[in-house]
C-alpha positions as CSV (number, residue, x, y, z in Angstrom):
1,M,74.0,44.4,45.3
2,K,71.3,43.0,47.5
3,T,67.7,44.2,47.0
4,Y,65.2,44.3,49.8
5,L,61.5,44.8,50.4
6,L,60.1,46.0,53.8
7,V,56.7,45.2,55.3
8,I,55.3,47.4,58.1
9,N,52.3,46.8,60.4
10,A,51.8,49.7,62.8
11,G,49.4,49.2,65.7
12,S,48.2,51.2,68.6
13,S,51.2,50.3,70.8
14,S,53.6,48.6,68.5
15,I,55.3,48.8,65.1
16,K,56.1,45.4,63.5
17,F,58.2,44.9,60.4
18,A,59.5,42.1,58.2
19,I,62.4,42.3,55.8
20,Y,62.6,40.3,52.5
21,Q,65.3,39.8,50.0
22,K,64.5,39.6,46.3
23,D,66.5,36.9,44.4
24,G,67.4,36.7,40.8
25,N,64.1,34.9,39.9
26,N,62.1,37.8,41.3
27,S,61.1,35.7,44.3
28,L,61.0,37.0,47.9
29,I,63.0,35.3,50.7
30,A,62.2,36.1,54.3
31,D,65.3,37.7,55.9
32,A,64.4,39.1,59.3
33,A,61.4,40.3,61.4
34,G,61.1,42.5,64.4
35,Q,59.1,45.0,66.3
36,I,59.0,47.8,68.8
37,E,56.3,47.0,71.4
38,N,54.9,48.9,74.4
39,I,55.4,52.2,72.7
40,G,54.9,55.0,75.2
41,L,55.1,52.8,78.2
42,N,58.2,50.5,78.3
43,P,59.3,50.4,74.6
44,H,61.3,47.4,73.6
45,F,63.0,46.7,70.3
46,S,63.7,43.1,69.1
47,V,64.7,41.5,65.8
48,K,65.2,37.9,64.7
49,Q,66.6,36.6,61.5
50,N,64.7,34.0,59.6
51,D,66.8,31.2,61.1
52,G,65.7,32.3,64.6
53,R,68.9,34.1,65.6
54,V,68.3,37.2,67.7
55,I,70.2,40.1,66.2
56,A,68.6,43.0,68.3
57,D,67.1,43.0,71.7
58,Q,67.0,46.2,73.8
59,T,64.7,48.4,75.9
60,L,64.4,51.9,74.4
61,T,64.7,55.2,76.3
62,A,61.9,57.7,76.4
63,A,63.7,59.7,73.8
64,E,63.7,56.7,71.5
65,G,60.2,55.2,72.1
66,S,57.8,57.5,73.9
67,D,55.6,57.9,70.9
68,H,55.2,56.4,67.4
69,S,57.2,59.0,65.6
70,L,60.2,58.6,67.9
71,A,59.9,54.8,67.8
72,F,59.8,54.8,64.0
73,A,62.8,57.1,63.8
74,F,64.8,54.6,65.9
75,M,63.5,51.7,63.7
76,Q,64.5,53.6,60.5
77,D,68.0,54.2,61.7
78,W,68.4,50.5,62.5
79,L,66.8,49.4,59.2
80,W,69.0,51.6,57.0
81,A,72.1,50.4,58.9
82,Y,71.0,46.8,58.4
83,I,70.3,47.2,54.7
84,G,73.6,49.0,54.3
85,L,74.7,49.3,50.7
86,G,71.7,47.3,49.5
87,Q,68.7,48.7,47.7
88,L,65.3,49.0,49.3
89,L,62.8,48.5,46.5
90,A,59.6,49.5,48.3
91,V,57.6,49.3,51.6
92,G,54.3,47.5,51.9
93,H,51.9,48.5,54.7
94,R,49.0,46.7,56.4
95,V,46.2,49.3,56.3
96,V,43.1,48.0,58.1
97,H,40.4,49.9,56.1
98,G,40.1,50.3,52.4
99,G,36.5,51.6,52.5
100,P,34.1,51.1,49.6
101,H,36.6,52.1,46.9
102,F,39.8,50.2,47.5
103,F,39.4,46.6,46.3
104,A,43.1,45.8,45.8
105,P,46.6,47.0,46.9
106,V,47.5,50.4,45.7
107,V,50.7,52.5,45.4
108,V,50.2,55.5,47.8
109,D,50.4,59.0,46.6
110,A,49.1,62.2,48.1
111,A,45.5,61.7,46.7
112,I,45.4,58.1,47.9
113,L,46.6,59.0,51.3
114,A,44.0,61.8,51.7
115,A,41.3,59.3,50.7
116,L,42.6,56.8,53.3
117,E,42.7,59.4,56.0
118,A,39.0,60.1,55.2
119,L,38.3,56.5,56.3
120,I,39.7,57.1,59.8
121,P,36.2,57.4,61.3
122,L,35.5,53.8,60.1
123,A,38.5,52.4,62.0
124,P,39.6,55.0,64.5
125,L,41.7,52.7,66.6
126,H,43.7,51.2,63.7
127,Q,43.8,53.5,60.6
128,P,45.6,56.5,62.2
129,H,48.6,54.4,63.1
130,N,48.7,52.7,59.8
131,L,48.8,56.0,57.9
132,A,51.1,57.9,60.3
133,I,54.0,55.6,59.3
134,I,53.3,56.1,55.6
135,R,53.4,59.9,56.1
136,L,56.7,59.7,58.1
137,L,58.3,57.7,55.3
138,Q,57.0,60.1,52.7
139,A,58.7,62.9,54.5
140,S,62.0,61.1,55.0
141,H,62.2,59.1,51.6
142,P,59.7,60.8,49.2
143,Q,60.9,58.7,46.2
144,L,60.5,55.3,47.9
145,P,57.4,53.5,46.6
146,Q,54.9,52.6,49.3
147,V,52.0,50.1,48.8
148,A,48.9,50.0,51.0
149,C,47.4,46.5,51.4
150,F,44.0,46.4,52.9
151,D,42.4,44.0,55.5
152,T,39.0,44.7,53.9
153,A,39.9,44.1,50.2
154,F,39.7,40.3,50.2
155,H,36.0,40.4,51.2
156,R,34.9,42.5,48.3
157,S,34.2,39.3,46.4
158,Q,31.2,38.7,48.7
159,P,27.7,38.9,47.2
160,A,25.9,42.2,47.9
161,V,23.4,40.5,50.1
162,A,26.2,39.4,52.4
163,Q,27.5,42.9,52.8
164,A,24.2,44.8,53.4
165,F,22.7,46.1,56.6
166,A,18.9,46.6,56.7
167,L,19.3,50.4,56.9
168,P,17.8,53.1,54.8
169,R,19.6,53.2,51.4
170,Q,21.1,56.7,52.1
171,F,23.3,55.1,54.7
172,T,24.3,52.2,52.6
173,D,25.2,54.6,49.8
174,A,27.3,56.5,52.3
175,G,29.4,53.4,52.9
176,I,27.8,51.8,55.9
177,Y,27.9,48.1,55.2
178,R,29.7,44.9,56.2
179,Y,33.3,45.2,55.1
180,G,35.0,42.3,57.0
181,F,38.6,42.2,58.2
182,H,41.6,39.9,58.6
183,G,41.5,39.8,54.9
184,L,45.3,39.5,54.5
185,S,45.3,36.4,56.7
186,Y,42.4,34.8,54.7
187,D,44.2,35.7,51.5
188,Y,47.2,33.8,52.6
189,I,45.2,30.7,53.8
190,A,43.2,30.7,50.5
191,G,46.4,30.6,48.5
192,L,47.9,27.9,50.8
193,L,44.9,25.5,50.8
194,P,45.4,24.0,47.3
195,T,49.1,23.4,48.0
196,I,48.1,21.4,51.0
197,D,45.4,19.3,49.3
198,A,44.3,19.9,45.7
199,S,40.6,19.4,46.6
200,L,40.7,22.3,49.1
201,G,41.1,24.8,46.3
202,A,37.5,24.4,45.1
203,A,36.1,23.3,48.5
204,R,33.6,25.0,50.9
205,V,35.9,26.0,53.7
206,I,35.5,28.0,57.0
207,V,38.7,29.6,58.2
208,A,38.9,30.4,62.0
209,H,41.4,33.2,62.5
210,L,41.5,33.1,66.3
211,G,43.7,35.4,68.3
212,N,43.3,38.5,70.4
213,G,41.3,39.6,67.4
214,A,39.1,36.8,66.1
215,S,36.9,36.2,63.1
216,L,35.6,33.5,60.8
217,C,35.5,33.5,57.0
218,A,33.6,31.3,54.6
219,L,35.6,30.5,51.5
220,H,34.3,28.9,48.3
221,K,36.9,28.3,45.5
222,G,39.2,30.5,47.5
223,Q,36.9,33.5,47.6
224,S,35.3,35.2,50.5
225,I,31.5,34.4,50.7
226,A,30.7,35.7,54.2
227,T,32.6,36.7,57.4
228,T,31.8,37.5,61.0
229,M,33.4,40.9,61.3
230,S,31.4,43.6,59.6
231,F,31.4,47.4,59.6
232,S,34.3,47.4,62.1
233,P,36.7,44.9,63.7
234,L,34.4,45.0,66.8
235,D,31.7,42.7,65.4
236,G,31.3,39.0,65.4
237,L,33.1,36.7,67.8
238,V,34.2,37.2,71.4
239,M,37.8,38.5,71.3
240,G,40.5,39.3,73.8
241,T,39.1,42.6,74.9
242,R,36.4,43.2,72.2
243,C,32.8,42.3,72.8
244,G,31.9,40.9,69.4
245,S,28.2,40.9,68.3
246,L,26.1,43.2,70.4
247,D,22.5,44.3,70.2
248,A,22.6,48.0,69.1
249,S,20.1,48.8,71.8
250,V,22.7,48.0,74.4
251,V,24.7,51.0,73.2
252,L,21.5,53.2,73.4
253,Y,20.9,51.9,76.9
254,L,24.5,52.6,78.0
255,Q,24.1,56.2,76.8
256,D,20.7,56.7,78.4
257,H,21.0,54.7,81.7
258,Y,24.7,55.2,82.5
259,Q,25.1,58.6,80.7
260,M,28.2,57.2,78.9
261,D,29.4,59.2,75.9
262,V,30.8,57.8,72.6
263,R,34.4,57.7,73.8
264,A,33.5,55.9,77.0
265,I,31.4,53.3,75.2
266,E,34.2,52.9,72.6
267,D,36.7,52.1,75.3
268,L,34.2,49.7,77.0
269,L,33.5,47.7,73.9
270,Y,37.0,47.6,72.5
271,H,39.2,47.5,75.6
272,Q,37.2,46.3,78.6
273,S,35.0,43.5,77.2
274,G,35.5,40.1,75.5
275,L,37.5,37.5,77.4
276,L,38.8,40.2,79.8
277,G,35.4,41.5,80.6
278,V,33.7,38.2,81.1
279,S,36.5,36.6,83.1
280,G,37.6,39.7,85.1
281,I,41.0,38.1,84.9
282,S,42.7,38.4,81.5
283,G,42.1,38.7,77.8
284,D,44.8,36.2,77.2
285,M,43.5,32.8,76.4
286,R,46.6,31.2,77.8
287,V,46.0,32.7,81.2
288,L,42.4,31.6,81.2
289,L,43.1,28.0,80.1
290,A,45.6,27.8,83.1
291,S,43.0,29.1,85.5
292,D,40.5,27.1,87.5
293,H,38.4,30.2,88.4
294,P,34.7,29.8,87.3
295,H,34.7,33.1,85.5
296,A,37.7,32.0,83.4
297,Q,35.7,28.9,82.4
298,E,32.7,31.0,81.6
299,A,34.7,33.2,79.3
300,I,36.2,30.2,77.5
301,A,32.7,28.7,77.2
302,L,31.3,31.9,75.7
303,F,34.2,32.2,73.3
304,V,33.7,28.6,72.0
305,Y,29.9,28.9,71.9
306,R,30.0,32.0,69.7
307,I,32.5,30.4,67.3
308,A,30.5,27.1,67.0
309,R,27.3,29.1,66.5
310,E,28.8,31.2,63.7
311,I,30.4,28.2,62.1
312,G,26.8,27.0,61.7
313,S,25.8,30.3,60.2
314,L,28.7,30.3,57.7
315,A,28.0,26.7,56.8
316,A,24.5,27.8,55.8
317,A,25.9,30.6,53.7
318,L,28.2,28.0,51.9
319,G,25.4,25.5,51.5
320,G,27.5,22.9,53.3
321,L,31.0,22.4,54.7
322,D,34.0,20.5,53.4
323,A,36.8,21.7,55.7
324,L,37.5,23.8,58.8
325,V,40.8,25.6,59.2
326,F,42.3,26.9,62.4
327,T,44.8,29.7,62.3
328,G,46.0,32.7,64.4
329,G,47.6,32.6,67.8
330,I,44.8,30.7,69.6
331,G,43.8,28.7,66.5
332,E,47.4,27.4,66.0
333,H,48.5,26.9,69.6
334,A,45.4,26.0,71.7
335,P,44.4,22.4,71.1
336,A,42.0,22.5,74.0
337,I,40.0,25.2,72.3
338,R,40.1,23.3,69.0
339,A,38.8,20.2,70.8
340,L,35.9,22.2,72.3
341,I,34.9,23.7,69.0
342,G,35.2,20.4,67.3
343,A,32.8,18.8,69.9
344,Q,30.2,21.6,69.3
345,T,30.4,21.3,65.5
346,A,30.2,17.5,65.3
347,W,26.7,17.8,63.9
348,L,28.3,19.0,60.6
349,G,30.1,15.7,60.3
350,L,33.4,16.9,61.9
351,T,35.4,14.5,64.1
352,L,38.7,15.5,65.4
353,D,41.5,13.0,66.2
354,A,42.5,13.7,69.8
355,G,46.1,12.6,69.3
356,R,46.7,14.6,66.1
357,N,45.0,17.6,67.6
358,A,47.2,17.5,70.6
359,A,50.3,17.1,68.4
360,G,49.2,20.1,66.3
361,V,49.9,18.4,63.0
362,A,48.5,20.0,59.8
363,C,45.4,17.7,59.5
364,I,43.7,17.1,62.8
365,S,40.5,15.4,61.7
366,S,39.9,11.6,62.0
367,F,40.3,9.6,58.9
368,D,36.5,8.9,58.7
369,S,35.5,12.5,59.3
370,A,33.1,13.9,56.7
371,V,34.6,17.3,57.2
372,S,38.4,17.7,57.3
373,A,40.0,19.9,59.9
374,W,43.4,21.7,59.6
375,V,45.9,23.7,61.6
376,L,47.7,26.1,59.3
377,A,50.0,29.0,60.2
378,T,49.0,32.2,58.6
379,D,51.5,34.8,57.2
380,E,50.1,38.2,56.6
381,N,53.6,39.7,56.0
382,A,54.1,37.3,53.1
383,V,50.9,38.4,51.5
384,I,51.8,42.1,51.9
385,A,55.3,41.5,50.5
386,R,53.9,39.6,47.5
387,H,51.3,42.3,46.7
388,T,53.9,45.1,47.1
389,L,56.3,43.4,44.7
390,Q,53.5,43.0,42.2
391,N,52.4,46.6,42.4
392,I,55.7,48.5,42.0
393,P,57.5,49.3,38.7
394,H,60.2,46.8,37.7
């Protein structure tokens, strides 16, 4: 009988999943991956097997995908039919926020779920969707083990000084500090580095996870030393529709001068800003790179400038830099952006090889570069699957 493990990543308008098979050596083999996207608008379901073959591709009706619960019910029916007579061992979930108490993946029970729901105010745009799917599965399959894997957990290795805000201690004690995110991606890259080059395992490395959400992480010996996101996934770099670092007084000014309430400001900073807000065209880097509009070029320039500036900050936190890694949708697929970042960080001893960068090979630095540069695909699903297998009874 085949045994399976399922990974689920529920977002605000999509539910993504990955299916793994467990072999006789207790290793996981990627089987298939899919998603329901545009939930509530024009829901579409698609699945590809690991060899690239499309095995499902259909637009859902309103009755099948007008909200997350209906979409997940449809997905469940498909998954159970796909697994058939096989055994589903467990489900691993990406949960954005682990708060101050969850430092590692955890098997979810009623008490754990209640504690995670208490963290919703810290990640109001992500956490509710992550937890809603866990609740739905608890209701339909109460005996099925579910493991929560946190985007914040990887950064708990940071020194206290890197996590602190200069606020009165009562607020720090209440959990207001720099958590950091994209930890599942950084966890994967940290594990991959020594397999690519043995020296990278102990090196001072900055990983640039660049996509619609974007952040940097400083790694030393595979552990997080500092990162650009902080209390929420809003902070740090310019992103697709998120503003990144912002003087807190701007929020006060928006409230006072424009009479904007908390929800209006939240929508502005999360959904109307970033590349979209600066360009007025799109939050998609591919669209901006194809445009000759001056505002598109200004958005790209600001995106690159903030990344280069923060690379300098993280290099200072590391006490030097040995390697720079690009990952994420933009990091992996936009050589023009990598070239611009490389040019602005040349003072660190980094020199990109134009041909290798254009080709997108793994190592894109020149042979005489003091700092090596890499393009590595991340795989958050693989990390969640591994952690899930390690945390369930065997």
